ZADOSE-608736 format. One record per residue: x, y, z of N, C-alpha, C, O in turn; residue in one letter. Coordinates in steps of 0.1 Angstrom, whole numbers, padded with zeros to 4 digits. Layout:
GUVO    n_c1    n_c2    n_c3   ca_c1   ca_c2   ca_c3    c_c1    c_c2    c_c3    o_c1    o_c2    o_c3   type
GUVO       X       Y       Z       X       Y       Z       X       Y       Z       X       Y       Z      a
...
//
This chain:
GUVO    n_c1    n_c2    n_c3   ca_c1   ca_c2   ca_c3    c_c1    c_c2    c_c3    o_c1    o_c2    o_c3   type
GUVO    0008   -0012    0000    0000    0000    0000    0009    0012    0000    0020    0013    0005      x
GUVO    0003    0022   -0006    0010    0035   -0006    0000    0046   -0006   -0011    0045   -0011      x
GUVO    0003    0057    0001   -0006    0069    0002   -0016    0067    0014   -0014    0059    0022      x
GUVO   -0025    0076    0013   -0036    0076    0024   -0047    0066    0020   -0050    0064    0008      x
GUVO   -0052    0059    0030   -0063    0049    0028   -0073    0050    0039   -0070    0054    0050      x
GUVO   -0085    0045    0036   -0095    0043    0046   -0098    0028    0047   -0094    0020    0038      x
GUVO   -0106    0024    0057   -0109    0010    0059   -0118    0005    0047   -0116   -0006    0042      x
GUVO   -0126    0014    0042   -0134    0010    0030   -0125    0006    0018   -0128   -0004    0011      x
GUVO   -0114    0013    0016   -0105    0010    0005   -0097   -0002    0008   -0093   -0009   -0001      x
GUVO   -0093   -0005    0020   -0085   -0016    0024   -0093   -0029    0025   -0087   -0040    0025      x
GUVO   -0106   -0028    0027   -0114   -0040    0029   -0113   -0051    0018   -0111   -0062    0022      x
GUVO   -0114   -0047    0006   -0113   -0057   -0005   -0100   -0063   -0005   -0098   -0076   -0007      x
GUVO   -0089   -0056   -0003   -0075   -0061   -0002   -0074   -0071    0009   -0068   -0082    0008      x
GUVO   -0079   -0067    0021   -0078   -0075    0033   -0086   -0088    0031   -0081   -0099    0035      x
GUVO   -0097   -0088    0026   -0105   -0100    0023   -0098   -0109    0014   -0098   -0121    0016      x
GUVO   -0093   -0103    0003   -0086   -0111   -0007   -0074   -0118   -0001   -0072   -0130   -0004      x
GUVO   -0066   -0111    0007   -0054   -0116    0013   -0058   -0127    0023   -0051   -0138    0023      x
GUVO   -0069   -0125    0030   -0073   -0135    0040   -0078   -0148    0033   -0074   -0159    0037      x
GUVO   -0086   -0146    0022   -0091   -0158    0015   -0079   -0166    0008   -0079   -0178    0008      x
GUVO   -0070   -0158    0002   -0058   -0165   -0004   -0050   -0172    0006   -0046   -0184    0003      x
GUVO   -0048   -0167    0018   -0040   -0174    0028   -0047   -0186    0032   -0041   -0197    0034      x
GUVO   -0060   -0186    0034   -0068   -0198    0037   -0067   -0208    0026   -0065   -0220    0029      x
GUVO   -0068   -0204    0014   -0068   -0214    0003   -0054   -0220    0001   -0053   -0232   -0002      x
GUVO   -0044   -0213    0004   -0030   -0218    0002   -0024   -0224    0015   -0013   -0229    0015      x
GUVO   -0031   -0223    0026   -0026   -0228    0039   -0016   -0219    0045   -0007   -0224    0053      x
GUVO   -0015   -0206    0042   -0006   -0197    0047   -0011   -0192    0061   -0023   -0189    0062      x
GUVO   -0002   -0192    0071   -0006   -0188    0084    0000   -0175    0089   -0003   -0171    0100      x
GUVO    0009   -0170    0081    0016   -0157    0085    0016   -0148    0073    0018   -0151    0062      x
GUVO    0013   -0135    0076    0014   -0125    0066    0021   -0112    0071    0019   -0108    0083      x
GUVO    0029   -0106    0063    0035   -0094    0065    0029   -0083    0057    0029   -0084    0044      x
GUVO    0022   -0073    0063    0016   -0062    0055    0024   -0050    0057    0026   -0045    0068      x
GUVO    0030   -0046    0045    0039   -0034    0046    0031   -0021    0043    0027   -0019    0032      x
GUVO    0030   -0014    0054    0023   -0001    0053    0032    0011    0056    0028    0021    0061      x
GUVO    0045    0009    0053    0055    0019    0056    0053    0032    0048    0058    0042    0052      x
GUVO    0046    0031    0037    0043    0042    0029    0028    0045    0028    0024    0052    0018      x
GUVO    0021    0040    0038    0006    0042    0038    0002    0048    0051    0007    0044    0061      x
GUVO   -0008    0056    0050   -0013    0063    0062   -0028    0061    0063   -0035    0063    0054      x
GUVO   -0032    0056    0075   -0046    0054    0078   -0052    0067    0081   -0048    0074    0091      x
GUVO   -0062    0071    0073   -0069    0084    0076   -0083    0083    0081   -0090    0093    0082      x
GUVO   -0087    0071    0086   -0100    0069    0091   -0101    0074    0106   -0091    0076    0113      x
GUVO   -0113    0077    0109   -0116    0082    0123   -0116    0069    0132   -0115    0058    0128      x
GUVO   -0116    0072    0145   -0116    0061    0155   -0128    0052    0153   -0127    0040    0153      x
GUVO   -0140    0058    0150   -0152    0050    0148   -0152    0042    0136   -0157    0031    0135      x
GUVO   -0145    0047    0125   -0144    0040    0113   -0134    0028    0115   -0137    0017    0109      x
GUVO   -0124    0030    0122   -0115    0019    0125   -0122    0008    0133   -0120   -0004    0131      x
GUVO   -0130    0013    0143   -0137    0003    0151   -0147   -0005    0143   -0148   -0017    0144      x
GUVO   -0154    0002    0134   -0164   -0005    0126   -0157   -0015    0116   -0162   -0026    0114      x
GUVO   -0145   -0012    0111   -0138   -0021    0103   -0135   -0034    0110   -0137   -0045    0105      x
GUVO   -0129   -0032    0123   -0125   -0044    0130   -0137   -0052    0135   -0135   -0065    0135      x
GUVO   -0147   -0046    0139   -0159   -0054    0145   -0170   -0057    0136   -0177   -0067    0138      x
GUVO   -0172   -0049    0125   -0183   -0051    0116   -0179   -0055    0102   -0183   -0065    0097      x
GUVO   -0172   -0046    0096   -0169   -0047    0081   -0161   -0059    0078   -0166   -0068    0070      x
GUVO   -0149   -0061    0084   -0141   -0072    0080   -0147   -0086    0084   -0148   -0095    0076      x
GUVO   -0151   -0087    0097   -0157   -0100    0101   -0170   -0104    0093   -0172   -0116    0091      x
GUVO   -0177   -0094    0088   -0189   -0098    0080   -0186   -0101    0066   -0194   -0105    0058      x
GUVO   -0173   -0098    0062   -0169   -0100    0048   -0161   -0113    0045   -0160   -0117    0034      x
GUVO   -0156   -0119    0056   -0148   -0131    0054   -0150   -0140    0066   -0152   -0136    0077      x
GUVO   -0148   -0153    0064   -0148   -0163    0075   -0134   -0162    0081   -0124   -0166    0075      x
GUVO   -0133   -0157    0094   -0121   -0154    0100   -0113   -0167    0104   -0119   -0176    0109      x
GUVO   -0101   -0167    0100   -0092   -0179    0104   -0084   -0174    0116   -0074   -0166    0114      x
GUVO   -0087   -0179    0128   -0080   -0174    0140   -0066   -0178    0140   -0058   -0174    0149      x
GUVO   -0062   -0188    0132   -0048   -0192    0131   -0039   -0183    0123   -0027   -0184    0125      x
GUVO   -0044   -0174    0115   -0037   -0165    0107   -0030   -0154    0116   -0037   -0148    0124      x
GUVO   -0017   -0153    0114   -0009   -0143    0122   -0005   -0132    0112    0001   -0135    0102      x
GUVO   -0008   -0120    0115   -0005   -0108    0106    0004   -0098    0114    0001   -0094    0125      x
GUVO    0015   -0095    0107    0024   -0084    0112    0022   -0072    0103    0024   -0074    0091      x
GUVO    0018   -0061    0109    0017   -0049    0101    0029   -0040    0103    0031   -0035    0114      x
GUVO    0036   -0038    0093    0048   -0029    0094    0045   -0015    0090    0040   -0013    0079      x
GUVO    0048   -0006    0098    0045    0009    0096    0058    0017    0097    0068    0012    0103      x
GUVO    0058    0029    0092    0069    0038    0093    0071    0041    0108    0061    0043    0115      x
GUVO    0083    0042    0113    0086    0045    0127    0079    0058    0132    0076    0059    0144      x
GUVO    0077    0067    0124    0071    0080    0128    0056    0081    0125    0050    0091    0128      x
GUVO    0050    0070    0120    0036    0071    0117    0028    0064    0128    0029    0052    0130      x
GUVO    0019    0071    0134    0011    0066    0145   -0004    0065    0141   -0013    0064    0149      x
GUVO   -0006    0067    0128   -0020    0066    0123   -0026    0052    0124   -0038    0051    0122      x
GUVO   -0018    0042    0126   -0023    0028    0126   -0025    0023    0141   -0030    0012    0143      x
GUVO   -0021    0031    0150   -0021    0027    0164   -0034    0023    0169   -0036    0012    0175      x
GUVO   -0045    0031    0167   -0058    0027    0172   -0064    0015    0165   -0070    0007    0171      x
GUVO   -0062    0015    0152   -0067    0003    0144   -0061   -0010    0149   -0067   -0020    0149      x
GUVO   -0048   -0009    0153   -0041   -0021    0158   -0048   -0026    0171   -0051   -0038    0173      x
GUVO   -0051   -0016    0180   -0058   -0020    0192   -0071   -0026    0190   -0075   -0036    0196      x
GUVO   -0080   -0019    0182   -0093   -0025    0180   -0093   -0038    0172   -0102   -0046    0175      x
GUVO   -0084   -0040    0163   -0083   -0053    0156   -0080   -0064    0166   -0086   -0075    0165      x
GUVO   -0070   -0061    0174   -0067   -0072    0184   -0078   -0074    0194   -0081   -0086    0197      x
GUVO   -0084   -0063    0198   -0096   -0065    0207   -0107   -0072    0201   -0115   -0079    0208      x
GUVO   -0109   -0071    0188   -0119   -0078    0180   -0116   -0093    0178   -0124   -0100    0172      x
GUVO   -0104   -0097    0182   -0100   -0111    0181   -0092   -0114    0169   -0089   -0126    0166      x
GUVO   -0087   -0104    0161   -0078   -0107    0150   -0064   -0108    0155   -0060   -0100    0164      x
GUVO   -0056   -0117    0150   -0043   -0120    0155   -0033   -0111    0147   -0026   -0116    0138      x
GUVO   -0033   -0098    0150   -0024   -0088    0143   -0015   -0082    0154   -0018   -0081    0166      x
GUVO   -0004   -0077    0149    0006   -0070    0157    0012   -0059    0148    0015   -0061    0137      x
GUVO    0014   -0048    0154    0020   -0036    0147    0035   -0035    0150    0039   -0036    0162      x
GUVO    0043   -0033    0140    0057   -0032    0141    0062   -0020    0134    0057   -0016    0124      x
GUVO    0073   -0014    0139    0080   -0003    0133    0094   -0008    0128    0102    0000    0123      x
GUVO    0097   -0020    0130    0110   -0026    0127    0107   -0039    0119    0101   -0048    0124      x
GUVO    0112   -0040    0107    0110   -0051    0098    0115   -0064    0104    0109   -0074    0103      x
GUVO    0127   -0064    0110    0133   -0076    0116    0124   -0081    0127    0123   -0093    0128      x
GUVO    0119   -0073    0135    0110   -0077    0146    0097   -0083    0141    0092   -0092    0146      x
GUVO    0092   -0077    0130    0080   -0082    0124    0082   -0096    0118    0074   -0105    0120      x
GUVO    0093   -0098    0112    0096   -0111    0106    0099   -0121    0117    0094   -0133    0116      x
GUVO    0106   -0117    0128    0108   -0126    0139    0095   -0130    0145    0094   -0142    0150      x
GUVO    0085   -0121    0146    0072   -0124    0152    0065   -0135    0143    0058   -0144    0148      x
GUVO    0067   -0134    0130    0060   -0143    0121    0068   -0156    0120    0061   -0167    0117      x
GUVO    0081   -0156    0122    0089   -0168    0120    0098   -0170    0133    0110   -0169    0132      x
GUVO    0092   -0174    0144    0100   -0176    0156    0110   -0187    0154    0108   -0197    0147      x
GUVO    0122   -0185    0160    0133   -0194    0158    0131   -0207    0167    0137   -0217    0164      x
GUVO    0123   -0205    0177    0121   -0216    0187    0110   -0226    0180    0099   -0221    0179      x
GUVO    0113   -0238    0177    0104   -0247    0170    0091   -0250    0179    0081   -0253    0173      x
GUVO    0093   -0249    0192    0081   -0251    0200    0071   -0240    0200    0060   -0242    0204      x
GUVO    0075   -0228    0195    0066   -0217    0193    0062   -0214    0179    0056   -0204    0176      x
GUVO    0066   -0223    0170    0063   -0220    0156    0048   -0220    0153    0040   -0227    0160      x
GUVO    0044   -0213    0143    0030   -0212    0139    0026   -0224    0131    0034   -0228    0121      x
GUVO    0016   -0230    0134    0011   -0242    0127    0002   -0238    0116   -0003   -0247    0108      x
//
């Protein structure tokens, strides 16, 4: 993603990515938003997490998503909170290495199935 976006604009992409991951058996996704800025209001982010996305796709609770953002961009902070509170397995990162480590833990006992 690049530029400014709203939940309405990201919904089709998120649904497609979720469905593709399910079809291919992918359990981890890295979403690079380092050049993208969330311009939605708090209520729009809330609606996306609790209403729009869950009503658009059958959620796979095993899917782990790391969202990588620019270190100085805090436009994704609230959406990260509401998505996690809504039961989505997402985590926000400002460091690519930490995002990848989150998705690919080196300890085999902690690996994502």
